[in-house]
N, C-alpha and C positions, 0 to 999 in steps of 0.2 A: 731441216736444220732450221730453227728458226732466225728472219729476220730482224734484228733488235730497230736495225736504222728504219726500217722500210716502218713496222710498227711506231716508229718514234714519232717519224713524221705523219703517220695516220692517227694517231693520236694527238699532234699538237693543234691546238684551239688559233682559230687564223685572229691576226690582230689586228684589233678596231681601236678608234679613239674614242672617249668616253667622253660624256660632258659631264659637269662638275655633278650635277642633279641624279646619275646614274652612280654614283660612286660609294664601292665600297672597295675594302680595305684589300681581302684576298681575294680579287678578283685575279684569274692565273694572269691575263695578256696586261696585268698593270705593276707599275713599283712605284710604292706611295710612297713621299716620306712624312710620315707624321708626325705633328708638333703638339702638343699639350701646351695651349695658351696662359699661363698665369693670370689666376684670379678669376678664370671662368665660374661663372655662377654651380653651384652644387647642385649634381644630377648631369650637369652636362657634358659633351665631350668635344668643345666647338673645336675643330684644326685646322692645318693649313694643308694644302695638297701642294706637293712640286712638281717634277720632271715626272714621264710617264713613257715607256717604254716596253717593245717584248721582252718577256722576259722567256727561260730557259723549261720546258719543259719539268716535269717530278719525272724522275726515273721509275718512279712504282708504281706513274697513273696506266701504265698499261695493263701491270701485272694485279693490280688492286682494281682495275673498271670503274674508276669513279670512285668506289665507295666510301673514300676517307671521309670522316666526318668533317673537316676542313672542305671539301669541296663539294660536298651533298650541302650543308651550310650557304657556299656563296652560288650554289646553283637555285637554292631555293630566294635567296634572297632576292635572284634575277628573275624570279617570275611574275608576274604581275597580276594581281589578280584581275578578272574578268568583271566588268560595271554590269553587274544587275539591276532588273527591274523590280519597281514595285511588289510583282505578285509574284515573281521568284523571291523575292526577301521573304514575304508572309509567309512560302512554302517552305520555304529554311528555316525559318521559324518554328513553324507548325511539326516541320521533323525534329525539329530540337528538342519540343518537349516531349515529343514521343520517347527521346532518348535517353529521357532522362532517371535516375536507379530512385525507383518509387519506394514509398516503407514498407513496401513487403522482401524486403533485401534488409536481410542482421548485418549492420554495419559492423566494422572493424571495431568500432570501443566497446560496443558488448562481447565481442569477443576476448580482445585483449585482458580484463582485468583475471578472465579466466585463467588463459596460459598462464601469467605470472601467478596468477598461488598452483601453478600443478604442475609447474617445470622449477622446482627449487632444486639444490644442492647445499650441502655443508663443509663442500671442498674450499678453501682458499684460493681468490681468484687474484687478475692482479688489470691493470691497467697499460700500457705501451700508447706515449705518446712522442712526437718528432716534432715540435714547436720549432719553423728556420731551416735551413741549409746546409748544405754536406760541411760548409766550412765554420771551421771555431766552434764544433759540434763537442755539448759539455754532456757526458752523464751524469744523472740525478738517481739514485736510489730512494724514497719517498716512504714513508710509513702511512699507515692511512689514516693517520690524522693530521695530515697535509692540507689545508683547502686548495681545492681545484683551481678558484680563481689565480690564485700567487701562482701555481704556477703555470696556466698561460698567457701569466707575465711576464717571463724567463724566456727571454730571444734566445735563439739558435741552442735548447736543450732539448735530450730524450730524456723523457722521463720513465720511470716504473713506479705504477706503484703498487706494491706488493700485501699480499698475508689478509684481502680484503674479504670479510664477511659479503654474504649476500645483499645484506639490508646495506652495505659500508657502501657499493660497486655502484647497488641504484641511487644512491647519493649524489657518490661521484657522478653519474651521468648527469642525474639533476640540474645539477650547479656546472656541468660542463653546458648544459640545455641553457643556463641563466647567462654565464661565460656568450654563447654563443648569440644572446638580446641584447647585451649590456654589448658588445663590439659594436655589433649592428647599429645598438641604437645612438652611439659613437663616431660614425662612420669609419670604422675598421673594417668595412669590406674586406678585406687581402686577410685579416685575424680572421675571420668568421668565415670564412673558407677553408681555410686552414684547419678552423676546427671539427667543421665538418667532415672533410679528410680523413683528418685523425681517426675518427669516429666510426665513419665510415669500413675504415681499415682493418678494427675489433673484429668485425664480420667475419672478419676470415679466421682466428684463430678460438680451431675449435677445440683449446687443450682440458678444458672443463664440459665435456659434450653433454651432461645432463643439459646445463643452463643453457644451453645456445638458442633453446626458443625464446627464453626470456631477457636474454639479450638484445637479439633479434629486434623485439618490441620496445623497450628503452631505449634503443640509440636509432631507432625509426622514425621514434615522436622526436627526437634530432633535426632528420632529417623533414619530417614533417616539416617545422618547423624553420627550416633554412626555405622549402623551399616556397612557405606562405609570402616568408619576410620580401624574395626577390619576386614576386607575384605583386606582391602589394606595395613595392615603392614601383615597378614597374607602369602597376595601373595608376599611381597615383600621376607621373610623369604624362599620364595619356590624358589624367581631368584638371590638365590646365589653358584653356579657362575654361573650361567647361566639363563636366564629368560626367565620366565614358559610360553607355549603354549596357545593361547585363549582355545581349546577347549583339555585340561589339564586333565589327570587320575588321581584314587591316589595315581596308581604304582609313578607318577610322583612330589609327594608330598616326602618333607622328614619329617624323625621321629619328628624333632625338631618343624616344623609347626606344624602336626596333634597334637603334645604333647601344643604348647600352645592354637592350637584352642579349644582343648578339656578344656581345662583349665578354657575357655570361660565359654563353656556349663556347665561347673561343675558347675560356679559361678554365671551363671544364674540359674541353676537349684535351686540351695541353695537360691533365694528369699520366702521367705515368704510369701508375698499376692500374687496373684491370679493373677489378672489386669495388674500388673509392670511386671511379670515370661512371662505371654502370650506376652504382646508388645515388650518387649526386647528380648528372642528369636526371635519369629517372624522377629526382625529387621536384625537380625546375621542370617536368617533361610539360603544364600547364603550359610555361609561358611560351611556348611553339605558335599560342594562340597571335601573340601581339607580332608574329614574323611571317607568317603564312597559312593560307587557309589548310592545305596538304601537308604541313609540317608535323602534327602529330600522325596520322594515317603512316608519313614518311619513317619516324623515328622507331614507333614500336615495334615493328619488325627486326626492325636494325640492332635494337637491345635487345632484343629478343634474341639474334640469334647470336650475338656478342654474350651473353651467359655458354652457351657451351666452350667457353672457353675457360669455364672455368674448372677445376679437377674435382673440389670435394664435393660427393654428392648431394652430403645436409649442407652444404652454404649454397651450391647452386641449386636446392629447392627452394631454399627461403628467398631466395634472390626474384626467384622468378614469383613466390607470393607477390612480394612487393611491389613489379613490375606489374603485376596484372590489380593487386590494388589502385594504384596510380593511374592505371588502365579503366579503371570501372568507374575512377572520380572524376578524370576527364572526359573520355569519349567511352561509353558503356555499348555506344554501338558495332563498335572495332572486336566484333566477335571472332575475325581470324586469329589475332595474336596470341587471344584467350586459348583456342586451342592449339594452337603451336608451344606456347608453353607447354600444355598438357603433357604432348604428344612429344615433345624430345624431354618432358620428366619420365614419362613412362620406358624411354630409350637410355634413363643413369640407374634406372634397378637394377641393371644387369653387375652394375658396380659393386651394388652394397654387398655382394657375395667375394667381391676383389680382394686381393692384398692385401693394399694399400688400408681399406676398412677395416678389410679381418685384423690387421696386429695395430689400430688402432684403439682397438676395441679391446684386445688382452692386456695391451697398454696403462687403460685406463680402468678397466678389470669390469666393464656396460657386458651386459647379456644382450643379445641379437634380439629378442621381446622387446625390451627397452632401448633398445637400440631406434629401430621402425618406428614405435611411439615416438620418436621426437620429430616422424616427420608429418606426422596426424595434422596439426594448425597450419601447414603452410599446406600442404595436398587437400586439404578440407574447403581451405579456403580457394584455391582455385579453380578447383570443380563447384564450390558454388555459385563462383564466379562467372562458369559455362553454363551450368544448369540453369540460373535465373533468365525466366520465363524464354527456356530454351522448346524449339522446337522439338516433338518426342524421337524424329528421325534424328537427328542431335545426338541426343541420351540413349538411345539402341546402338548407334555406333561406338559410344563411349563405352556403356556395359559391353561390347563383343570385341573389342580392344581389350579390354581387360582379362574375358575370358581364353583370345588367344597367348595374352600374358603367360594367363596358368598361375598359381601357388605364388601367387600374391596377394596375402591377407590385407593386410596395411592399405592396397591402394584400392579392396574389394568395401574393406570398413566404411573406407573415405567416400564413396560414389555411394551405398546405401544411407549415409548421412546429408550432405548435399545432394545428391537428386530429392525433387519432390515425392515424397509421401506417396501420391497416389501412381505414382510410377512404379515405384518399390514395392507398394502393396498388388499390383497388378502381375507383375512377373515375378512375385514370392517364389512360388516354388523352383524357376530360374536362381533366382538368389542364394536357397537353399543349395543347390546339386554344386554352385561355386562354393559354397563353404565346404563342402563334405570333400571337395575336393584340395582345399586349402593342407596344407603341414599344420598340423598344433604345434609345432616346434616352434616354427617362426614367428607365430603372432595365433595367440588363444581364442579357440571359436566360441570359447563363454562370449570374448567382445565382441564376435561378430554375429553371435546371437545377439547380443545386445541391442546393435545398431540397428538391427534390422526388425525386433520391436517397435525401435523405437519410432520406427515411419509405420508398422504397423496400430500404433494408437493413435495415428493421424486418421489412416485411411484406412479403408475396408478394404479385405482379399477377395478374389471371387467365394461364396459362401459356399460351394462344392469341397477347396480347399482348406479352410479354416479348420476341421478336425487335424487334418495332417501336419498344416503347419503347426499348432501346436502339439503336436506329439515327437515330431522329427526337432522341437526347439528345444522340448523339455528331458531328448535322452540328453542330451546336450548338459542342460542345467543342472540335471539332479549326480551328473557326473564331478560335478567342479569340487575340487574340495578345501579350498581355504573358503570359511565361512564368511570371509569378506567380498569375494568373489565371489560368491556363491548369492548373494543377496543384492550386489548388485545389477547382478542379471534376470533376477527373479523376478525383482521390483518394478522390470520390467513388462515381460510378460502377464504379471497381475492384472494389466491394466486390458491389456489381448483377452485372455480369460473373462473378466467378470464382462466386457464389453461383446461377448458373444457366445457365451456362453453361459449354462445355469450353476443353479448353485451345488450340486455335486461336482462340478468340474473346482470349482473355486472353492470346493472344500478339502480337495484330493491336494491341491495346490499350498495351502493354508496347513493341510497336515505335513507335504513334504519342507515345509520352511520350521515348521517345528523341531522336524527329526535332524534337521542341517544349524539350525541355532540352541539348542537346549543343550548340545554337548560342550562344555568345559563355559560354560557360560557366555557365547559368543555373542547370544542378542546384547549385551552391554555395549559392543562396541558399532553397534547398529541398528538404533534406535530412530534417527534420522529414515531408516529407509524402510524400516518398521513402520511409522506411523505414514508415509507415504506408501503402504501398501491399505492399510486404514482406510487414507482418505480414499485411494481407488476403488475399494471395495463399496465406501458411503455411496459414492458418485453414483453408481449403476446400480447397488440393489436399495431401495427407500423404504420398501417392506420390511418392518422390523420381525414379522412375524418370518417371515421368508430369514431375514439375516440370520437370529435366533435360532435360527431350528439348524444349523451347520453346526456341525458336531464340535469340529475348532477351533468357531469362533473363540470361547470362552478362554479356553486354553489358549490361543493366541496373544490376548489380552492379558492373558498372566506374563507373559515374555518380558512384560514394562514395568520392572520392577523399579526405575527408581522415578521418586516419588512427583516431581518435577514434571516427567514427561508421561508418565501415570494417570495425572489431573489432563495436565492438556489434550489429550489423547481420550480422555472419557468427556472430557470439554466440547470436542467436533462430533462426537456420537449425540451426546444431548443437542446439540446444534443443528445437525441432521433432524432427528426426531422431530422436537418442536417444527421443524419449516416445513416435513413431509407427510407428520401422522394427522390427518382433517379430523379421522374420529375416533372419538372417545374408545378406549380399550379395556379389555377385564381379560386378555389372555395371560393365565398364568406365567406361561416362557416367557413372556413378553413385561411382567411387572417386576417379577423376580431377576431378572438381569437389571434392568433397567434402575429398579434400586437398590442393585450393589455398583452399578456405574456411578449413580447418583450419592450415597456412600462414600463412595470412595474420593470423591470429588470436598463431600460435607469434612469427611476426616480429615484433607489435608487443613483446613482452617486451626491458625492459632494463632495465637497471640502478639503475632508477628505479621501476622496477613494484613494488607491494607483494606481501608474499608470497601474500596471501590472494587480490588480484587474479591470481595465477601459481598458485597452486590453482584456479579457479575452470574458470579455461582449462584445463587441466589434467584436470579431470577431464571435460571436454569430449569432446576428442581421443583419451583413455580411453576412453570411449562407441564411439566414431568406431571404433578401432582393435580393439573385441572382438567391433564390427557384420560386422567383415571375415572372410569365409572363402571355401576356393578348394577347398573340400571335397578330395577326394583329390590334387589336387593339390599335394603340399605345396612340391614346391620353386617353384612360385608364390608362394604364404605366405611363404617365406622370403623368396623377393626383395623382395615389399612389406614384411616387418619392414624390412630391411636400409634400403629408400629412406626408410623413416618414419623410421628411425636417424637419416639426414643431415639430415631435414626437419625433425625435432623435437631437434636436441640440447641447447637452452640449456634445456628444464622434463626437470628427472630423473625425475620420478614417472612421466613418459613411458614414457622409459628403460626405468625400472624394469618398466613392461607388457610391453615387448614383450620385456627377458627373461622372465618368468613367461609369451610367447606361444611364444616361441622351445622355453622347454621343455616346456612343452606339446604340439607342435607333435611333439618328438622323441616324448612317451609315446606318441602318438598311433599315432607310425611304427610303435615297440614292439607296440602293441596291435594295427596291422591285420597285423606279420607275423607275429603271437601268440609273440615274443620272441625269433625264429629270424630273422636278418636274414641278408639278401644280400646280397654284394657294395655293389650301387648304394645299398641302406638303411642300411646301414655306413656308410659315404661322405657319407648325408645328414646322419645323427643327431652324427656327427664333423663336419661343417659348423654341425651348429644347437652344436655346444658351445666352436668356435671363437667363433661369435657370442656365446656370454655372455660367453667372456673376455677379448674383446675390448672389450668393451660396460663389464664392472664397475669396471672401473678410472675410468671416466671420470666415476662417482657421487661428489659429495662426502661423501655419509653413511658414515661407516665402521659402523654399524649392519646398512646397505643392501647395504653391499657384503660384511660378513663374513656374514649371512643368504642372498645370492645366491651367492655360494661356495659355501656349506655346499650348498641347494636347486640348483644345479648337476651339483656331484660330485656328487651320491644322483643324478641325472638320468643321468648316465654313468655311473654304474656298475649301471641298470638296461638300460641301452644297452650292456653289454660292452666301456665303451670303459674300460679301466683308466688307460689312460696320462693323458688325458683328467681323470679324476677325480682321480688322484694329483697330478695338475698343479693342479685346483680346491683342494683340501685343503690341501696345502702352501702355495698364498697366503694362504686363511685364516690359517692357524699364523701365517705372514709376517708379516699385517699386526696380528695383537695387540697387540704391542708401540705400537703407534699410537691405541689407544683410549684416549680423552681421561676423567679422571679426575670427572669430571664432564659432565651433557650439559643441554641446553637444552628441557625440558617445558611444553608452552600457556605459553613465556613466564617459567616458573621453573626457574632451576639445582635436579639434580638428580645425585644421584649413579649414577655409571652402574655400578655392580658386580652388582643385580639384573639387569641386561640384558645383563652379560658373565658370569654366571654361568648364566644361562637358557642364553644362546646354546654355552657352552662343556658343559654339561650334553647336549645335542642331539648335540654335534658328538660327545662322547664315544659316547655309543649310535650315533653311527655307523660307529667303528673298528672295534667287535665286527667288521663285515660285507667289511672293508676288506682286501686281502690284501699282505702285505709285497711293499715293492721287492726284485726279487732281488740288487741292488747296494747298499740302502742297507741291510742287515742287520733283527735282529728287530725286531720293533716299534718302528719308526722315529720315524712318525708319533705314538706314545704318546709317545714319548721326547720329540720334539721341541717338541709340547704343553704337558710335564708342563717343559720347560726356559723357554717362555717364559712360564708362569704362574709358574718359580719366577723370571725375571726381572725383570718386571713392578711398576712401581711402585703397589704398594697402598700404602692409609690407611692409618696407625699403628695408630690403634684398630680394622682390620678383622679377621677371619678367613676374609675369601673367599679367601684362598691355598689353607691348610691343607678350607676346606671342598672345594676342589677335587681335594685329594687321595684327602681320604674319598669323594666321586664317582666317580675314579679306581679307587677296589680293586674294588667288584662290576664293571666290563670288565672288569679283570683275573682277575678269579675265573670269571669269564664264559668267556674266551678259553682258561681250563683247563680245559675241557671237551671231551669225545671227541664228542659233537653241540651245536653252538651253537645256541642258540633261535631263529634265525632268518637266514634266509639268501635272498640274490639267485638266483634261477634262473638259469644259466646261467654264473656266478661261482662261482670258487671260491675259497672263505674262507681264514685261515689253518688250521680242522680239518685241510683238504682237504691244504690245502700241508706240515703239518711231521706232521700223521697221528699227534698225543700223544706226540712225540719227548722225550724227559726231559731236552737241551741246552732246547728250546725251554719246558718244564713250569720248568725249572730259573730261567730270565730270568722270567719270570710271577713265582717267589716271592722273588726276589730284590729285584725291582721292590715289591713286595710291602711285606716288611721292609722296603727304603728308606723309601716313604712311608707305613707305621705307626711309625718311629722321627722323622718329620719332625713327624707328627701329637703325638707324646706329647711331644717337644722344647717342642713350643710351649704346652701344653695345663701343662708346670710350667712356662714362664714367665709363663702367665698367673697361677700359681696366687704367685710370686712378688709380679708387682704384685697381687695383691688384687682381680683379676677374676673372684673364685668365681662369679657365677654365667656367665660365658661359654665358663667351664673344666669348671664344668656340663655346657650345655648341647653342646659339644663330645662330652666323656665319653660321655654318653649316646645323642648321634651315632653314634660310632664303636661301641658297643655292640651297635645294630641293625645296623649291618654287620656284625659278625660274626658274630651270630647268622644272620642269614640267609644268609652267603656264606661264611662261615669252616668250621671241622675242628674242632668244638671236642672233639673224642677227642683231639686234641693238647693237653696237658696246661698246658704253656706256652699258647697260646690261651685255651684255658678260665678259666686263671688272669690270665691278662690279660682277659678279657671279668668277670667277678666285679671284676676291681678298676676296671675302667670303671661300674660299677653302682656301685661304690660309691662310685667320688669323684663321681659326679651327682647321688647322691642326699644328699652328705656337708651340703652346708649348704640342703638341703630347696628348691631351686631346681625342682624335678622337679614338676612336674603327677601328682598322685596319678592321678587315675581315668588315667593314660596308663600308669602306673607297674603298677599292677593289671593293666589288661587285656594289659601284654605278659608279666606271669607268668603270665595263663589263657591265652595261645598259649605260651609252651613248655610247661607242662604238659599241654597237649595235643599237642603237636608229641612229645614223650615218649613219649605212647602209641601212638607210628605205630612199623613194625620201623625195627630200625635202629635208632632212639633214642634207647634207653635211656640214651647217657649223660648226656642232657638233666637226667636225673630227680637226678642228682647234683649235677650244676650248678645247677637251680631249689632245690635245699634251700640252697643257699651265699647266695643271694640272696633278700637280704632289706628291707623294705619302712622306711624311718626317717619317723618324725615331726616334721613341721618345725618343733617345738620343740625 
């Protein structure tokens, strides 16, 4: 028989006088009358203490052995932290740094969105809130349109929000979160606590069980907010007068902050219901740092043990997950509580097959496999916390416990997903044996093999076991009847196959996927997974000769029948081809397949396609064209370009690239023949010229046409194709009037004059080596170009036309030389045709006089319009041309140059530095033989000041 009296005496604490500094309101030897002073400052709980005497012992203390929450708090506060030396503090700080969770730990925020997206429901939901005491309780039935902040303002009320959709439920919970913040900001701490308690009670409701994981996520957001608010408030109280350091100790916390912190724990300890008391205390677990060094290590095991009192296994599992989450945030080094939570979780699995759970599932019409998946987020999180930087011994122990539990596929699935991939890969055959022992009805085996495949995609199993692993896995995967379940699992194992096997095994896998996904066009619902398969294959097979030799690769591509998806897949293939294809190819298998892929991208272009999209597609197709080379088989290369022109006619930049390719082909032919064409090669380069001449008019950009006509004409000249070169140059001159006065550059309208002047200058430099046509007269191309310039509609305030005339003078001067500055091998220029004929030189002189006259007339007009700056610039420009190319021994020309110099400097717009250097150059030239005439000229040139 027990002796209650003796036990009571044994457990009674000894009475002792307590100084005010050791005061604590719940010490068992004290009875303290505490009165809060009115007008006390915010955040303070200043009190006055009266008489003290021995208090009777708690009759339950002997039964609970002092483990009730209030006694533990009192004992914790009575324990003083020992004083540590500086070296101890440094060591502790170092240990703490090692205990911080690193970036390699997947945070809860990354899982939050996945859970909300995965666990949804179409059932109607409800929220039950009781704000107030039992007295005067009023019941309100409120529809989903009622604002939650209005509800929280009703005192002593029991509110039911009915007929809520999933989105409405989430919105109402978010409003509760805002109401919590507002109540806290307005110093209504009791109201804030009530909101948190009532939200925590909602986690005991499993009436719509499919939605429970998402409900857990939404409501724990509120708990996190509350915990953060409480911690920040106490932290602020400790930061007066100086901020509290991050690595603070209990000694750094003032008495007011400690008392406030204890007050919060006492309020939470008085919550009658177990579940809200657990959740709310866990939410402020971090606040134990303000009270006692050992507060968190002592609280975590106690809360872990309290969870055993929760009857519903699903609710208990998520409560453990929340406690583990908070524990990892505040004390990741305390692995024992994590392990204890996991082992307790193992003990609750037998409840799943119990009568209570089964009746609940029948009532809600939920199958056991679907119900088991509801545990996944909680178990995955707990196991992730345990496995983080855990030793091999612990992971092996966990695995052995799972084996002993037997036939628990859900747990096995979570173990494979949470444990390190290297650990799983090294024991892949053991996991396969455990999967085989699982019951198919409880949890589908293909999901287990999917989890195993994810680990094996990140870590390699022993080489000798790889084929066995693939065979065992695919035996299960290929038997999955549901196309969606099948492709979800097959997509995971494709990476393992590509990573460790050859094209033969990959081709077999592709054939099996086609077999399963083709009936009833099941592939239309699995485009994301099929795209993932393609990406994984491209990651491991960069040799396209191997890739396209797989018989089932192109039929696999045919399953992408939605235009946008098909184009995206083709784009991904082209990007890999351009990145990894280092050498040009002529492989017909690759060329045919890539042409088909590029044609698919090209055919997606229509009138609504954006310019950026066209440009990106064209870049990929151009990249392919540049990688095609048939070596010395030039005719085959030209045939390919002809086929490509017909295939890619809607992308202008691709046509431009094809023209460049053909011109390059013609020049390569000339290089091989060393400039001496045979009858066959001469015909071939004429065919290349014909290709370009036919293709260029199809381009819409006028400047692309101009530059390509000129370039193709130069190529034709280099290959002695005089009639073709003449046709290109005449075509270029013929389209000059079509050049618009303004063009769009990067979305802005700009004048086209600068582009046009650059082209004309390049064109003029080419005309030096172009021989005159025997039927068209002397300098017919030069005259034709100048006539087009004369007739072109220039801007009113532009000097562009006259600048062209100035640029033509050096060309005419070069044409009058006995030997030209440059020439093209095996092409007779005008120097050979005319041989310095006086009539030819006379025509050049007449044309020069005409141009100089036009320039001088324009400068006179500028003087009348008072455009002196433009007049001076033109005068100095023409002076430079006469100095470089004119014969200043001619008195008229010499006088003209002096007049131009003076006109250029008349208004002081010429840059003095340029003028000085010009004079120095003339003086230097005057010292050369046969250049004495420049001495007189330079004496007549004077610098004028700007004033």
